[in-house]
N, C-alpha and C positions, 0 to 999 in steps of 0.2 A: 431231206432225211426225214423218216417216218419216226414219230415219238412213240415209244412203248409205254403204254399206261401202266401204272403200278397195280398190283392186285386189289387194293382197297378201292381204286377208282372204278376198276372193272366190275366190282361188286356193287359199288354205289349206282353204277349205270343201270344195273338191273333193278335196283331199288327204285330209281328215279322213273324207270319204265313202268313199274308196277303202280306207282303214284299216278303217272299220266293216264294209265289205262282205267283205273279206278275212278278217277275224276270224270273220265269220258263216259264210262259204261253206267255209272250210277243216274247221272243227269239224263241220259239218253233213254234209259229204261222206262221213264214216265212220259216222254213226249208222244208216243204213239196213242196214249190214252187220253191225250188232251181233247179230241172231238167228243169223248164220252164226259169229261169233266165239265167242258164248255156247255154242252146240252144239259147236264144235271143242274148247272148253276144258272141256266137260262140267262147267258149273257150275250148282248149284241157284239158285232165285231169290235166297235170302238171301246167298249167296256172290257171285252176280253183282252184288247190290246193294252189297255191301262193296267189291268191286273197283272199281266205278264211284265209289264215295264217297271212295276213297283220293285221287282226283284233287283234289277241293276242299280237302283238307289242304295240298297244294302250294300252291293258291291262297291260302289263309289264311296260310301261312308267308311267301310272296313279297310278299303284300300289305302286310305290315308295313314293308318297306323301300322301297316305291314312291315315297312322298312324298319321302323322302330323297335317292333317286336322281334324281328329277325337279328337285329343287332344285340338285342338282350337275352333271347333265348336260343338263338341259332335257327337256320332255316329248315333243318330237318324236323326240329320239335314243332315248329309252327305248321309246317305242311302237314305231318301225320296227325296232329290234334285237330286242326281245323278240318282235315278231310274226314274224320270220323263223325264230327258234328254236321258236316255237310252232308253226308250220307243219311245220317238220322232224319234230316228235314224231309225226306221222302214220305215219312209217315204222316206228317202234317199236311203236305199236299194232297196225298192219296186218300185222307180220311176228312177232307174239308166239307163241312156241311153247307157253308154259305161262302160267297165270293171273299169276304173280308179274311176268313181264316186261310183260303187259298192264297190270298195276296201275302198274309203274314208269312206262310211258308215259303212262298217264292222270295220274299224279301230276306229271310234269314239263310236260306239256302245259297242265294247269291252272295251274301255277306260272307258266309264261310267259304265259299268259292273263291271269292277275291283273295283272302287269305292263303288259301291253298295254291291258287294259280301263280301268285308272285313268289311265294316261298319255294314251290317246287322247280319253277323255272330258275330261280337264284341258285338253288342247289344243283339244277342241270348245267347251269354255266360254270359252276365250280368245277363239275366233273369234265366239262368240255375243255376248260383250260388245262386240266391234268392230262387230257388226251391230245392236246396240241392241234387240233383240227375241228372242223365244224360237225357236230352231232346233234345239235338242238333240233333241227328239222325232224330228225328220227324220233326224238321224244315226243314231239306233237303228233307224228304219225302214229305213235302208240296210242295217243289220246284218241285220235280218229278211228283206230282199231276198237278201242273201248266204246266209242259212240256208235259204231256200226253193230257191235255185239249187243249193246244196250237197245238199239232200235229194233234188232231181230227179236231180242227177248220180249220187249214190250209189245210189238207186233203180234207175235206168237201167243202172248197172254191175252191180247185183246181178241185175237181170233178164236181162242179156246174158251173165252168168257171167264177167265180168272178173275175173281174179285180184286179190284185195284189196291184195296187195303192188304189184302194178302200178299200180293206181288211186292209191295212196298216192304213189308214186314221181312220177308225172306231175303230181299235184297239188302236190307239194313244188316241182318245178322251176317250174311255171307262176305258182303263187301267190307263192312266195318271191321270184322275179324281180320280180313286179309290187310286192311290199312294198318292196324296195329302191328301185325307181324312185319310189315315192310321196314320199320324202324331199324331192325337189325341189320339191314343191308346198306344203309345209309352212311356217309362219312362221318366218323366220330369225332373229328377235330373241328374247332371253332371255324366259322366261315372265313375269318380273316387269314387263317393258316395257310391256305392254298392260293390266295389271291395275290397276284404279282402287283407290286407297288407301281403305280402309273408314273411315267416320266413327267406327266404334268402335275403341278401342284394341285391337292384337293381343295375345292372350294369349301370354305368355312361356312357354318350356318349363318354367320352374321354378314357375310358378303353377299351381293347380288351376283346372279349368273350373268355372264356376258350376253348381249342381246342376240348373238348368233346362236348360242347354246339354247336360249329361250324359244326362238324361232324354230329351231330344229326340233325340240321336244314338241312344240304345237303341231308341227307337220307330221311327225312320226306318230302322235297321238291320234290325229285325224285320219292318217293312213290307216292305223289299225282299227279305228272306229268304223270306218268303211267297210273293212273286211268282216269285222264283227257284226255289223248290221246284215251283211249278206248271210253269214253263217247262221245268225240267229233267225232269219226269214225261213229258212229250211225247217228250223226246230219249232217255231211259234206257229207257222202258217202252212208248212207243206203238207201236213196230214190233213188239216182242215181244208185246204184248197183241193186237194185230191178228192176228198170225201164229198165235197160239195159239187165239183165241177164235173166229175165222171162217175159212172156206175162201177164203183169198184169195192173190193172187200175190205174190211179193217185192216187186213194185213197188207195189202197192196197199197192202202192209203198211206201206211207208215214208210213206203219205200221211196217216197220223195226225199225224206230226211236220210235215209240209207244211201240214196244215190249221191247226195252231196257229201255226205261223210266218207262213204267208199272211195270216191274219186279224189277227195282231199287226202285220204290215207295214203293213196298211191302216190300223189303229189308231193306228200311230205318225205316219204321213204326215198323217193328220187330226189328230192329237193336238195338235199346236201350235197350230192354229187353235181347237180346242176349250179348250185350256188358256188361251190368250190371252183367250178370250172369257167363260169362265165360272169359271176358276181350276182349279188342280190337284186340289183336294179333291174338288169336284163331278165332275169327269171320272173320278177314281178311284172314286167311289161307283157311278156308273152301271156302269162296267167291273166291278167286284167283283161286283155283283148278277148281271150277265149270265153271268160266269164260274161262279159258284156254281150257278145255275139250269141251265145247260147242262150241266155235267158231272154234276150229281146226276141229270138225266134220262137221260144216257148210261149211268149205272151201273144205274139202275132198270129202264130199257128197252133192253136191249142188242142192237144190230144194227150192220152195218157202217155204215149211214148215221147212226144216232144218235151212234156213237162218233165219226165225223168231225165231226159237228156239234158235238158236245161239247167235242172239242179245239179246234175253231175258236172256240167261245164262250170258252174259257180264254184263247186267245191274244188276242182282242179285249179281255178283261177286264184283263189285266195290261200292255197296251200302253203306257199312260203312267206306270205305277206306278213303275218303276225309274228312268227319267229324272227324274220329278218329285221321287223321295226323293234323287236325286243333286243336283239342283239345290238343294233346301232344305238339304241338308247343306253344300253349298258356299257358301251365303248365311248360315250361321249367324255370329252377331257374336262377336268375340273370339277367332277361330281363325287359326292360321297358314295361309298359301296352301297349299291341296291337302290340309290334314289332316282336315277334315271329311268332304270326299269319300273320302278314304283309308279312314277309319274305318268310314264307313257301307258303301262297297263290300266292305271286309273282312268286315262282318258279314253282308252279303247271301250271302256264299259259304257260311255256316252252312246256308242253305237248300239248296244244291247238295250239301252234305256230308251232311245229315240225311235228304234225300228218298229217295234210292236204297235204302239199307239199311232204312229204315222201311217203305217199300213192299213191299220184298223180304221182310222178316220177316212182314208182314201177309199177303202172298200165300201163303207157305209155310203159315202158320197157318190161313188160310181159302182165298180164292182171290185171283187178281189182279185180278179185276173188283171185288170188294169193298174191296180194297186202294186202289183208285182213288178212295174217298170222301175220301182225304186232300186232293184236289184242292179240292173245294168247301169243306172245313173250313179250308184256308188262304186261300181267297176271303173267307170270313167274317172271318178275322183281319185281313185287309187292310181291311175296312170298319171294324172296331174301332179299328185303328191310324190311320185317316185323318186325325184331327185334328193329327197331327204334321206335316202339310204346311202349316199355318198359319205364317206368319213369326213369329219371335221378336223383341221390341223390342230395340234397341241398348241396351247397358248405359249408365248415365249416366257422363258424363266426371268425372274426379277433378280437383281443382285441383293 
């Protein structure tokens, strides 16, 4: 029987969609300008990777406090507030005169991104419960639409030689205003209002999690981190690799990222139907195999076309991975509201942290082309960790 969602849930669904779109478009709009920023700051591949990797540290720190902030202020308030500050950090990145300022901007943007990411996913899971079926992949699909839009905007601005500072200022005014307006669409009731009480007793802060839950959290976090590293490779290195390896225009250099996000967008919009039909793990298995094969072919047979196809395969391959890991973590028995989601999302950011410097060091030691073998390796890791998507049985009740 199909559950008919109430009007406030349908309105909130559009609010969450806008949050995801804004989160994707703002971040992606600056990525096609990375080759210019890297050149202006005169950074080697290693130091460029380290500078970008400082950002996820901010995400790791901020992510520790998100569940507590949501329980105190509500997921909608945390999501909108942090999103506005996240967008504003574009101006620090776009106006950075030295590498240290760029790193601070990336750090702060990632910190606010962590707050936004966890809280908007938590609000999206509230809406999903009211719908009674999987819609989380479609939210992430709208994030990918935003990322594709941002990639096109940034690539077009680079091609038209629009000053980076001006692009960032306009983006802040437009996207920040949209973020504030989104608050009126979200659910007005407290987070606990629409969450069903689990059949399993909630673990109190004083108790230790069962070993099976801890191992499952670790596996889900590593799975998400592997997918996150693949996604970040297209963002941090896609345009740099295209610009260095092939004779392409600035607009075409940005298309590696767009190819990844575009195919990820398609995969996420079809992902809910696939997950509902065959389950999260089979969906991840086919995606991981495609990602590994596509990027391996791109490295072994380098050309503009194979590179774009390889990044597209990577995007398709990770389309359902992160939403499925988040959903599995949120459904773990014996967890406080938002805790499993927060822990796994925090661990996912390890992939964003480890990826840029790892690939940068490998690129300096060999070449950037061979450093991209990290991507198929992470896709294989996803396949090995896929059993973590199976649900855990609820612990037995005690008298």
